[in-house]
C-alpha positions as CSV (number, residue, x, y, z in Angstrom):
1,M,0.5,0.1,-0.5
2,N,1.7,3.5,-1.3
3,F,1.5,6.3,1.7
4,P,-0.4,8.9,0.3
5,L,2.6,11.6,0.2
6,E,4.6,9.8,-2.2
7,Q,1.8,11.5,-5.1
8,P,3.2,14.8,-6.0
9,L,-0.6,16.0,-5.1
10,F,-0.8,15.1,-1.6
11,Q,2.8,16.7,-1.8
12,F,1.6,20.0,-2.6
13,F,-1.4,20.2,-0.3
14,Y,0.7,19.0,2.1
15,W,2.8,22.0,2.1
16,L,0.4,23.9,1.3
17,V,-2.0,23.0,4.0
18,N,1.8,23.2,6.4
19,T,3.1,26.7,4.7
20,A,2.0,29.0,7.8
21,G,1.3,32.1,5.4
22,V,-0.1,30.1,2.6
23,G,-2.4,28.1,4.8
24,S,-4.0,30.8,6.9
25,A,-4.6,32.3,3.6
26,V,-6.2,29.9,1.9
27,V,-8.0,28.9,4.8
28,G,-9.2,33.2,5.3
29,L,-11.0,32.6,2.0
30,L,-13.0,29.5,2.8
31,I,-14.4,31.3,6.3
32,G,-14.6,34.5,4.1
33,A,-16.6,32.5,1.3
34,A,-18.2,30.8,4.0
35,V,-19.9,33.9,6.1
36,T,-20.4,36.2,2.6
37,T,-22.5,32.7,1.1
38,F,-24.7,32.5,4.1
39,A,-24.8,36.3,4.9
40,L,-26.0,37.1,1.1
41,T,-28.7,34.4,1.7
42,L,-29.3,36.3,4.4
43,R,-30.4,39.1,2.4
44,W,-32.3,37.4,-0.5
45,I,-34.4,35.7,2.2
46,A,-35.2,39.3,3.4
47,S,-36.2,41.0,0.3
48,A,-38.8,37.8,0.1
49,K,-41.8,39.1,-1.4
50,D,-44.4,38.8,1.4
51,M,-46.6,36.8,-0.6
52,G,-49.4,36.9,2.8
53,Q,-51.0,39.8,1.2
54,E,-52.5,38.5,-1.9
55,S,-54.0,35.2,0.1
56,Y,-57.8,34.7,-0.3
57,P,-59.6,35.6,2.7
58,Y,-61.6,33.4,5.2
59,P,-63.0,31.9,5.5
60,P,-63.9,32.6,1.2
61,K,-66.6,35.1,0.9
62,H,-69.3,33.7,-2.3
């Protein structure tokens, strides 16, 4: 069985994560993207049209 770090791709990811400046920048970008996505989702939900104003009265009047 081959150890994963024998592969160049895994060596690159290991170097990327364990380099203090580069690894923290990648983590910062991931966290920033997650927070931005969350904030934009909340803004999208808050700006949704209120469908309650266009509903029929209950009980229905014939």
